[in-house]
C-alpha positions in Angstrom: 10.0 -6.0 -6.0 11.7 -4.4 -3.0 12.9 -6.6 -0.2 12.1 -3.9 2.3 9.9 -0.8 2.0 10.0 1.8 4.8 7.0 4.1 5.0 8.0 7.2 6.9 11.3 8.9 6.5 12.1 10.7 9.8 14.8 9.3 12.1 13.2 5.9 12.5 12.4 5.4 8.9 15.6 6.8 7.4 17.7 4.8 9.9 15.9 1.6 9.0 16.4 2.3 5.3 20.0 3.1 5.8 20.7 -0.2 7.5 18.6 -2.1 5.0 20.3 -0.6 2.0 23.8 -0.9 3.5 23.0 -4.6 4.0 22.5 -4.9 0.3 18.7 -5.2 0.4 16.6 -3.6 -2.3 15.1 -0.8 -0.2 12.4 1.8 -0.8 12.0 4.8 1.5 8.6 6.7 1.2 8.5 10.2 2.6 5.4 12.3 2.7 7.3 15.4 3.9 5.0 15.8 7.0 7.0 14.4 9.9 7.3 15.8 13.4 11.1 15.9 13.2 11.1 18.6 10.6 9.6 21.1 13.1 12.2 20.5 15.8 15.6 21.8 17.0 17.9 19.2 18.4 20.7 19.8 20.9 20.4 16.3 22.5 21.2 14.2 19.4 24.4 12.2 20.2 27.3 13.2 18.0 25.8 16.4 16.7 26.2 19.7 18.7 22.9 21.1 17.4 20.9 20.7 14.2 17.5 21.8 12.8 14.9 19.2 12.0 14.9 19.8 8.2 18.7 19.3 8.1 18.5 16.2 10.3 15.9 14.6 8.1 17.7 15.5 4.9 21.0 14.0 6.2 19.2 10.8 7.0 17.7 10.7 3.5 21.2 11.3 2.0 22.7 8.5 4.1 20.0 6.0 3.0 20.3 6.9 -0.7 24.1 6.8 -0.5 23.8 3.1 0.3 21.3 2.4 -2.5 17.8 3.1 -1.0 15.3 4.6 -3.5 13.6 7.7 -2.0 10.1 8.3 -3.1 8.6 11.7 -2.2 5.0 10.6 -1.9 2.3 9.5 0.6 1.4 5.9 1.1 -2.3 5.5 1.0 -2.9 1.7 1.0 -1.2 -1.6 1.8 -2.6 -4.8 0.3 -1.1 -8.3 0.9 -0.1 -10.0 -2.3 1.1 -13.4 -3.2 4.7 -12.7 -2.4 4.5 -9.7 -0.1 2.7 -6.4 -0.2 1.5 -3.8 -2.7 1.8 -0.2 -1.6 -0.4 2.4 -3.3 0.5 6.1 -3.1 -1.3 9.4 -3.4 0.4 10.1 -6.8 -0.9 6.9 -8.2 2.3 5.0 -8.0 2.4 1.4 -6.7 5.3 -0.4 -5.2 5.8 -4.1 -4.2 7.8 -5.2 -1.2 8.4 -8.5 0.7 8.5 -6.6 4.1 7.2 -3.2 5.2 8.5 -1.2 8.1 6.0 1.4 9.2 7.8 4.4 10.7 4.9 6.9 10.4 5.5 8.8 13.7 2.2 9.8 15.3 0.0 8.4 12.4 -1.6 5.0 12.7 -4.4 5.4 10.0 -2.5 3.5 7.3 -1.6 0.7 9.6 -5.2 0.3 10.9 -6.6 0.4 7.4 -4.2 -2.5 6.5 -5.5 -4.5 9.5 -2.5 -3.9 11.8 -3.5 -3.9 15.5 -3.1 -0.8 17.5 -3.2 0.0 21.2 -3.3 3.1 23.4 -0.1 5.2 23.4 1.8 6.2 26.5 3.7 9.3 25.3 2.2 12.7 25.7 0.0 13.7 22.7 0.4 10.2 21.1 -3.0 8.6 21.5 -2.6 5.4 19.5 0.4 3.3 18.5 0.9 0.0 16.6 1.0 -3.1 18.8 4.4 -4.7 18.2 6.3 -7.7 19.5 9.7 -7.0 21.1 11.4 -7.4 17.7 9.1 -4.9 15.9 6.7 -7.4 14.3 3.1 -6.6 14.1 0.1 -9.0 13.9 0.6 -9.2 10.1 3.5 -11.3 9.0 5.8 -9.1 7.0 4.7 -5.8 8.4 6.9 -4.3 11.1 6.8 -1.0 13.0 9.5 1.2 14.4 9.8 4.5 16.2 7.1 6.6 17.8 4.3 4.7 15.9 5.6 1.5 17.6 5.3 3.0 21.0 8.9 4.2 21.7 9.7 7.6 23.0 9.2 10.5 20.7 12.8 11.6 21.1 14.5 11.6 17.7 17.6 9.8 18.8 15.5 7.0 20.3 13.4 6.6 17.3 16.5 6.5 15.1 17.9 3.6 17.2 14.6 1.8 17.1 14.5 2.1 13.3 18.0 0.5 13.1 17.0 -2.2 15.6 13.9 -3.2 13.6 15.8 -3.1 10.3 18.4 -5.4 11.7 15.6 -7.8 12.7 14.1 -7.7 9.2 17.5 -8.2 7.6 18.2 -11.1 9.9 15.0 -12.8 8.9 15.7 -12.3 5.2 19.2 -13.7 5.7 18.1 -16.6 7.9 21.0 -15.5 10.2 21.6 -12.7 12.7 22.8 -9.6 10.8 25.5 -7.4 12.3 26.9 -4.2 10.7 30.2 -2.9 12.1 32.4 -0.6 10.1 36.1 -0.3 10.9 38.3 2.8 10.6 40.4 2.8 7.6 44.1 2.9 8.4 
């Protein structure tokens, strides 16, 4: 069983998976290869002069995998609460189990709604519906969290990446029963 499964692998999802895996949590990152970020060009992403969406997404995947996340190229189709967490079914017929789920599905709320997660009207242009979240990223279902555009934050990739990290830190903190902080230091 994974401690954290992240569904959606754009900036919000890959960032969440990177933080979770780097914290030593058994982490699954599910990517259906359909995200908005892949179609973009980014000249406003801090620390990077310019990058194409496919490269940005691939770099995020590589970072998460580097720290131990398992990347599954598949589409999540169902989430069912189990005794100790959740079972995630995928289009290919695979199933995964996780204690916590972070939904980072961009503009798509169908999977969340099907699982009983509450939604509300979106405020971003062209984003009609988002997941209703508390300030820490929790949804109405204990153990299911949401980050990025699907959680109602700005569609800007850098903002969704930060939100994915923020929500992951909150999930990690809950798993650890103490506030989690990740600061790297330069090697001398």
